[in-house]
N, C-alpha and C positions, 0 to 999 in steps of 0.2 A: 504494500500500500504506500509506503514511504517513497518508493521509486516512481510510482504514478504521480504523486504530489510534486516531486522534483521535476518530472517531465512536464507536468502541467504548468508549473511556475516558469520553467525555461521557455515553453511555448508562448505564454503570456508576455514575457519579457521580449522575446524575439518579435512578436507581432507589434508590440508597442514601439520597438526600436525601428522596425522596417516599414511600418505603415506610412509614416511621413515621407520616407525616402522613395517608396514605391509611388505614392501620389505625385511627388515632385518630378520624378523621372518620367512617369506616364503623362503628366501634364505637358511637359516639354515635348515629349514624343508625339502625343496626339493633338496638342494645341487645344485641349478641352478639359478643364478641371473636373467637371461633373463626370465625364467619361473616365477620367483618370481615377477618381475616387471609387467608382464602380468596379473598374478592372483591378484596382489594388485590393479591394475586398474579396473579389473572386480569387485572386492569386493567393491571398492568405487563407481562404477556405481550402484551397488545394494543398497548401502547406500543412494545415491542420490535419487533413485526411492522410497525408503521407509523413506526418511528424516523426514516427518512430524511425523511419529511414532517413529523413531530411536532417534530423538533429545530429546524426553521426557523420554527415558529410563534412568535408574540409571547409567548404564555403556555402553554408545553407542560405545566406543572404543572396549570393549569386544565383543559386537555384531558384529562389523566389522571384528574382528579377528576370530570369530567363522565362519562367512561367508567365510572368506579367507581360513581357515583350511578345511572347507568343499569343497571348490573349489579345493584345493590342493589334497584332497583325491580323488576327481573325476579325477584329472589330473593323479594321480598315477594309477588309475584303467584303464584309457584310454591308458596310456603308457604300462601297462602290456599286454593289449589286442593287442596293436600294435606290441610289441616284439614277442608275440606268433605267430602272423600272419606273420611277417617277417621271423621268424625262420622256419615256414612251407615253405616259399618261398625260403629259403636258403640264404637270404641276411644278411649281417652284419649290426648291429646297431652301429652307431658311438656313443661313449660316449661323454658327454659334457666336455668342457674345465673347469678347476677349477683353483683357485688362486694358485700361486706358493709358498706361504709361508708354510713351512713344518708343523708348529704347527696348522695353520688353516686347512690344509688338514687333518691332523690326527684327529682333533676334529670333523670336518664335517663328516669324514668317520665313526667315532665311533658313532656319533649321528644318522647317516643314518642307522646304523645297529640295532638301538634300535627298539623294537616293536612300532607300530604306536601310541598307547595310551601313552606310556612312552615318546616318542618323542614329542607329542603334549604338555604334561604337562611340560616337560623340557623347551621347547621353550617359553611357556606362563610364567612360573615361573622365569626362569633365564635369558632369553633374553629380554623379555618384562617387567619383574619385577612385574608381577601381583601378588597380595596377593592370598593366598590359596582359599579364598572364591570366588574371581572373576574368578580364574582359574577353580574351580569346576563348577561355574555357566556357564562359557563359554563353557565348555565341556559337560555340562549336567550330571555331576556325583556328588557324595557326596564329601565333603571336605576331609573325611578320605580316600576315593579312590584317590583323587588328591594328597594328601600327600604321600600315599603309592607308587603311580606310580612315583612321582618325586624322592622319596628316592631310589627306585629300579633303576631308570634311572641313577642317580648320582653314585650309587654303581657300576653299569655296566661300566660307563665311567672311574671310578677310577681303576677298574680291568683291563680295556683295555689300558688306557693311563698312569696310575700311579697317585698317589695322587697329585703331584705338577703340572701335566700337565692339570688338569681339572680346568677350570675357576670356581671360586666360592668355591673351596675347601680350607680347612684350613690346 
């Protein structure tokens, strides 16, 4: 019984620690805070379902973020199908509301324009602060590929926003 209580306490602590990070990463990735909160909750439900296995992993947070990114990719696919269906019906799709701060809007818009793989690497490396090896492991790619995708993403942002407007630029 004591082991179950310890495991439950670890799960609660893990969820409390990772939830804000998941919401932040997913907000940046999807450009929609409400969707990010929903996807973060779903990712944590999946963590809870697999907790006995997840808690023994070297990087359980990375696993949770990989699940969250996969859920976001599915959300993008569903959204695309929905837009095409609505377009066929001749209905207008309303765009989501975004923050009013000009810099945040510009960065989010530029990140949203990045190819998906670059966007994923950028969020994991620069928003979540994952080291290159954890980023690569989370995405199921080599460290060299993760470094290259991150570099290309940063270059693209610098080209779109200017050197000083890109967070993390020198």
